[in-house]
N, C-alpha and C positions, 0 to 999 in steps of 0.2 A: 762827329768824332773821326779822326784821321785813321787811315788804315796803315798797318806796319808793312813796309816794303822788305821782302826777304834779303835783298842785296844790302840794304842799309843795316839791317839787324846783324848780318854776317860781318860786315865791316866794323861795326861798333863793339860786338861782343864775342865773336868767334876767336878762340885761342888767345884771349887777352887775360893776363893775370896782373895782380898788384902786389908789390913787395909789402910785406907786413911791417917792415922796419921803417922805410923811408917813403912809402906810398907811391913809388914810381911804377908806371905801367910798362909791361913788356909783352910782346907777342911771341908765343912759343907753343909747341905741342904739349898737351896735357901729360902724355907719357914721359916726356923729358923732365917736366916739372916734378912729377911724382918720384922719378929716379934720382933727382937732385943734381942733374947735369947742368942746369941753368943757374947762372949767378946774376944778381942784380948789377946793372952797369954802374949804378951810383954808389952803393954801399958795400957790395960784395957778398951780401947774405944770400942764402938759398931757400928762404921761407916765403912762399907766395900764397895768395888766395885768388879765387876767381873774381872777376869784376862784377859789381852789383848791377843788375838790370833795373832800370827805373821805368 
């Protein structure tokens, strides 16, 4: 079984959110996502969810 590298985990999952409307990934601070300051580049919506860890 492979071990998980902290650097790789941070790069893949840290501060990455997915638009609930068009499924585009965006990297932003969670505080800004909760405040609604971040818009999706593709569709302009402000509704995001955290990326799913597999």
